[in-house]
DRENDRENMAR-762665 format. One record per residue (C-alpha): residue in one letter; x, z, y. Coordinates in steps of 0.05 Angstrom, whole numbers, padded with zeros to 5 digits, always signed. Example, Ala and Ser with C-alpha at 12.3 -4.5 7.8 and 13.67 -1.06 7.14 Angstrom:
# DRENDRENMAR-762665
a+00246+00156-00090/s+00273+00143-00021/
***
This chain:
# DRENDRENMAR-762665
m-00146-00516-00193/s-00103-00528-00255/g-00036-00559-00270/s+00017-00563-00217/i+00011-00542-00144/v+00060-00557-00089/l+00063-00524-00020/r+00094-00577+00025/g+00140-00569+00084/g+00135-00495+00101/t+00187-00446+00123/v+00203-00411+00057/l+00224-00338+00057/t+00255-00332-00012/l+00271-00258-00009/d+00324-00274-00062/d+00390-00237-00065/t+00416-00274-00004/h+00349-00275+00033/r+00352-00350+00043/v+00305-00378+00096/l+00290-00451+00082/p+00254-00490+00137/g+00217-00553+00116/h+00219-00538+00042/d+00169-00547-00014/v+00151-00497-00068/l+00127-00528-00134/v+00087-00485-00182/t+00075-00507-00253/g+00033-00463-00297/d+00048-00391-00280/e+00119-00401-00254/i+00157-00428-00195/a+00185-00494-00220/a+00225-00518-00160/i+00242-00504-00088/g+00270-00558-00044/p+00258-00610+00011/a+00212-00669-00006/l+00205-00651-00080/e+00183-00703-00129/v+00123-00674-00166/p+00084-00692-00228/a+00025-00739-00221/g-00039-00702-00206/t-00004-00644-00172/t-00049-00609-00121/e-00016-00611-00052/v-00023-00558+00001/d+00003-00574+00071/a+00047-00515+00090/a+00079-00549+00151/g+00082-00501+00209/g+00070-00442+00163/i+00109-00390+00125/v+00113-00389+00050/m+00132-00321+00023/p+00126-00278-00040/g+00061-00243-00053/m+00061-00173-00023/i+00061-00111-00067/d+00025-00046-00050/t+00050+00013-00091/h-00003+00065-00072/r-00076+00049-00056/h-00137+00091-00073/l-00182+00033-00089/w-00240+00077-00112/q-00249+00100-00040/t-00258+00030-00011/a-00335+00035-00011/m-00327+00089+00042/r-00288+00042+00088/g-00275+00072+00156/y-00317+00135+00142/g-00258+00182+00153/a-00228+00148+00214/d-00223+00214+00251/w-00202+00259+00193/t-00141+00300+00185/l-00110+00309+00117/t-00145+00377+00111/q-00213+00344+00122/y-00196+00291+00070/f-00177+00345+00019/v-00241+00384+00033/w-00286+00323+00028/y-00256+00290-00035/y-00223+00347-00072/l-00270+00406-00059/e-00338+00380-00039/w-00359+00309-00051/g-00308+00272-00094/k-00342+00300-00155/v-00408+00263-00141/f-00376+00194-00152/r-00406+00161-00213/p-00370+00110-00257/e-00408+00054-00222/d-00383+00080-00155/i-00312+00077-00179/h-00325+00006-00203/a-00355-00015-00136/g-00297+00013-00096/n-00245-00018-00141/l-00279-00086-00141/l-00284-00087-00065/g-00213-00060-00054/a-00181-00107-00105/w-00210-00169-00071/e-00193-00139-00003/a-00120-00135-00024/l-00118-00207-00049/e-00151-00233+00015/a-00094-00202+00054/g-00040-00233+00010/v-00027-00170-00031/t-00019-00199-00100/t+00000-00135-00136/t-00032-00067-00124/v-00022+00001-00154/d-00091+00032-00159/w-00075+00106-00148/s-00140+00124-00183/h-00146+00200-00178/g-00222+00200-00181/l-00226+00191-00257/q-00265+00252-00276/t-00283+00223-00344/t-00259+00165-00386/q-00324+00131-00368/h-00299+00131-00296/a-00232+00104-00321/d-00265+00048-00360/a-00304+00030-00297/a-00240+00027-00257/a-00204-00016-00308/d-00264-00062-00316/a-00264-00076-00242/l-00189-00090-00239/e-00193-00137-00299/a-00250-00175-00266/v-00206-00194-00205/p-00151-00246-00211/g-00095-00204-00182/r-00040-00161-00212/f-00059-00088-00217/v-00030-00023-00242/l-00079+00031-00259/a-00048+00097-00240/y-00093+00145-00278/g-00109+00211-00243/n-00163+00264-00237/i-00164+00310-00176/q-00221+00351-00207/d-00179+00378-00264/a-00108+00401-00277/p-00061+00346-00301/a-00044+00386-00364/n-00118+00388-00382/w-00139+00316-00373/t-00076+00286-00403/g-00085+00329-00465/t-00155+00308-00484/p-00172+00262-00544/e-00215+00220-00496/f-00154+00205-00452/r-00113+00186-00513/d-00169+00140-00536/f-00171+00107-00468/v-00096+00095-00469/s-00101+00064-00538/r-00159+00019-00518/r-00141-00003-00448/t-00065-00006-00441/g-00012-00053-00466/g-00043-00116-00436/d-00038-00148-00368/l-00063-00085-00333/g-00004-00040-00316/f-00008+00035-00327/q+00020+00098-00295/l+00002+00171-00292/a-00017+00197-00223/f-00014+00271-00208/d+00019+00319-00159/v+00066+00378-00169/t+00044+00439-00131/g+00110+00477-00136/d+00081+00534-00177/p+00142+00566-00211/a+00104+00565-00277/f+00106+00489-00273/p+00036+00477-00300/e+00046+00402-00294/k+00100+00402-00347/p+00053+00382-00405/a+00030+00321-00365/f+00102+00299-00354/e+00113+00306-00429/v+00053+00262-00442/a+00081+00209-00394/r+00148+00212-00430/e+00114+00206-00498/l+00073+00146-00475/g+00133+00115-00441/v+00096+00107-00375/p+00119+00123-00304/v+00093+00179-00261/t+00073+00168-00189/t+00065+00231-00147/h+00049+00251-00076/a+00113+00286-00055/g+00134+00314+00012/v+00062+00323+00037/w+00062+00378+00090/g+00027+00440+00065/a+00012+00412-00004/t+00073+00387-00043/g+00144+00400-00023/d+00215+00416-00044/d+00195+00467-00098/g+00159+00412-00136/i+00219+00365-00132/k+00265+00420-00157/l+00219+00435-00216/m+00216+00361-00235/h+00292+00355-00230/d+00309+00419-00267/h+00264+00399-00325/g+00291+00328-00329/f+00228+00291-00307/m+00257+00253-00248/t+00270+00182-00272/p+00285+00114-00239/e+00213+00095-00252/t+00184+00154-00213/i+00150+00135-00147/y+00148+00190-00094/v+00090+00174-00047/h+00100+00193+00026/s+00163+00236+00017/a+00152+00255+00089/s+00168+00329+00094/l+00226+00341+00046/a+00293+00375+00056/a+00360+00341+00046/d+00367+00371-00024/s+00303+00337-00048/y+00324+00270-00019/h+00391+00277-00054/r+00356+00292-00121/i+00311+00230-00113/a+00371+00186-00096/a+00413+00213-00153/t+00359+00201-00205/g+00344+00130-00180/g+00272+00141-00158/s+00238+00105-00101/a+00191+00124-00044/s+00125+00092-00027/v+00115+00099+00048/s+00045+00095+00078/t+00062+00097+00152/e-00008+00091+00180/s-00027+00149+00135/e+00031+00194+00151/q+00024+00181+00226/s-00050+00197+00227/a-00063+00248+00172/g-00003+00293+00179/q+00038+00289+00114/g+00100+00290+00158/y+00137+00240+00201/p+00139+00172+00165/s+00202+00178+00124/t+00239+00112+00126/w+00286+00139+00180/a+00307+00194+00129/l+00304+00152+00066/r+00353+00102+00096/q+00404+00158+00105/y+00401+00176+00031/g+00398+00105+00003/i+00330+00115-00029/p+00294+00050-00045/v+00230+00039-00006/s+00164+00004-00020/l+00103+00002+00026/s+00031+00021+00016/m-00033+00029+00056/d-00063+00091+00021/t-00138+00085+00031/s-00189+00043+00068/v-00230+00106+00081/w-00183+00112+00140/w-00135+00054+00150/s-00121-00020+00147/g-00125-00053+00079/d-00065-00098+00089/l+00011-00094+00090/f+00019-00129+00157/s-00005-00064+00188/a+00042-00025+00143/m+00102-00067+00163/r+00085-00063+00237/t+00073+00012+00239/t+00134+00026+00196/l+00180-00011+00244/g+00147+00025+00302/a+00153+00095+00272/d+00225+00085+00248/r+00248+00058+00315/s+00210+00112+00353/r+00245+00166+00313/e+00312+00133+00325/h+00300+00132+00400/l+00273+00203+00400/e+00335+00230+00363/a+00381+00193+00411/h+00345+00216+00474/a+00348+00289+00451/k+00424+00281+00453/g+00423+00245+00520/e+00440+00179+00486/t+00410+00109+00487/v+00397+00065+00427/t+00424-00004+00443/h+00415-00036+00374/a+00356-00022+00327/a+00379-00003+00258/l+00315-00023+00221/r+00300-00097+00225/a+00238-00138+00212/e+00273-00171+00153/q+00280-00103+00119/v+00206-00085+00123/v+00186-00154+00097/e+00232-00140+00038/w+00201-00072+00027/a+00132-00104+00026/t+00152-00153-00028/r+00216-00144-00067/g+00216-00069-00054/g+00149-00062-00089/a+00172-00104-00147/a+00234-00060-00156/a+00192+00003-00154/l+00148-00024-00210/g+00207-00049-00251/r+00184-00121-00244/s+00243-00168-00235/d+00197-00228-00246/i+00159-00220-00181/g+00174-00201-00109/s+00216-00263-00090/l+00209-00338-00092/e+00259-00364-00143/v+00256-00416-00197/g+00231-00386-00262/k+00197-00326-00230/k+00122-00315-00233/a+00084-00355-00182/d+00057-00301-00136/v+00059-00340-00071/v+00028-00331-00001/l+00022-00383+00054/l+00014-00357+00125/k-00016-00413+00167/n-00071-00414+00219/e-00080-00478+00257/h-00137-00447+00297/s-00094-00392+00327/p-00047-00397+00387/v-00007-00341+00354/s+00015-00388+00299/f+00068-00421+00343/p+00123-00425+00361/l+00154-00401+00296/l+00222-00377+00318/n+00239-00315+00278/p+00201-00318+00211/y+00213-00245+00192/g+00192-00222+00261/h+00131-00266+00257/v+00109-00236+00190/a+00122-00164+00213/f+00094-00166+00283/q+00051-00228+00293/a+00015-00244+00228/q-00052-00215+00207/r-00097-00222+00146/g-00134-00278+00181/d-00070-00319+00179/v-00067-00316+00103/h-00084-00388+00086/t-00068-00393+00012/v-00054-00342-00043/l-00030-00355-00113/v-00026-00302-00167/n+00009-00322-00232/g+00000-00395-00210/r-00074-00388-00199/v-00103-00402-00131/v-00145-00342-00109/k-00149-00360-00035/r-00148-00429-00004/d-00159-00452+00068/g-00170-00380+00090/r-00226-00366+00039/l-00225-00328-00026/v-00237-00370-00088/g-00285-00348-00143/v-00311-00284-00110/d-00384-00264-00108/l-00385-00223-00044/p-00461-00215-00042/a-00459-00183-00112/i-00402-00137-00091/r-00439-00119-00027/r-00500-00098-00069/q-00457-00053-00112/v-00424-00022-00052/e-00490-00011-00016/s-00516+00024-00079/t-00455+00070-00077/v-00464+00086-00003/d-00538+00100-00014/h-00521+00146-00072/l-00468+00185-00034/r-00511+00190+00029/g-00568+00216-00013/q-00524+00267-00048/l-00497+00294+00018/g-00561+00290+00059/e-00562+00262+00129/e-00535+00324+00163/a-00474+00331+00118/w-00463+00255+00119/a-00460+00254+00195/k-00418+00317+00198/g-00368+00289+00148/m-00359+00226+00189/n-00355+00262+00255/p-00313+00325+00249/d-00310+00374+00306/i-00264+00357+00364/p-00216+00413+00381/e-00224+00439+00452/a-00169+00412+00496/k-00141+00455+00553/i-00118+00417+00614/l-00055+00447+00642/d-00058+00477+00711/n-00029+00428+00761/p+00013+00458+00817/y+00005+00395+00859/t-00058+00374+00897/y-00071+00307+00926/t-00137+00318+00962/d-00105+00322+01030/y-00046+00278+01016/q-00033+00221+01064/s+00027+00176+01060/d+00073+00162+01117/t+00049+00090+01117/t-00021+00115+01134/h+00007+00140+01199/g+00048+00079+01209/g+00112+00116+01192/
***
């Protein structure tokens, strides 16, 4: 499609400053921008029309932390803990990924994001052992018509080492500065010697943000935050992923320096970084964005992220109240808030004021949720509640990125899935061959801890109710 596109008659969630909800409105896209929003808009001749009646028109969603390179291993680690993830990727098998394997994972994961209405994704790419791997990652992202940020990382080497090589500098000069966004991705261990300092200095010299896994139980904690703060490396552009096991002092430092947190609730709930942190972040006024982490475990969409975030936050609120003998009568976190975190929150974290909301003059990253074949599509009473609790990736009807249609009538546009499948199958065959069948099966099926059933003081074998005797 080219020229103008109009989405007709949908319920428009603008996510602007006032969060206007506009039933029965049109959204006109001309070129790469939103040209008009209003009822029954007059449009230029030749404008492509999309019937949005009965659907929700919302900004494209933004994921601020997704390890795209791991997508070819989809579902493999469903029963892992964080320890098993670290052992598999960091210590044992992450090093056997070839550049073509990084490319396959990124290609699959990038299209997966678009298919679910995620129009901007931060590729937290910490499998870049060489710049050949990095070129493969960037090539894949540039081949997919979404917005992407390459967060360059390498878990097989210390940040001070890989950021200091001539090869890395050459990659930065060749591949950054265009449409592909760029960050540095590394973690701070809390070592008092602060070995990550040179990497922060490189980020400062290059003028690029740092994204870091912070508040991960047993791995990165308050000592790392203090080192960053004491050396002046906490900035408004810094994204603290998870932030799930930090003390009040660390949250205060993040809030005071203007940073934001990327919360991956499915990940934190299942892997053990700490309790999903939105209940704490809200207390300190720290901005939030959402992310899904990795498809090696979890869902590749932000509907799941919104749903689980609401559930975890409210569960904590009830738990805290019950511990004090109190009852929560009004939920503090609302569906509207998590929809904002999934859109505008991500835009703010990335410093992008031109995306994240539907407003005239902003970039046309637009998603239509509509599924005429689903009984869950009606009635549409609470649009924010519908997005957060009812919608799924199968309800994503149309997706525009920068004014370009990348999904229409529930189908991706311009994707060669058979070719991607072949690449991914090659990667799976390679990894399986490297591990061998025994290690492959063991990695996917970790041991189950022995569970002890508590002794029960009650027995029911001889129990008979009074009604049995007619009593």
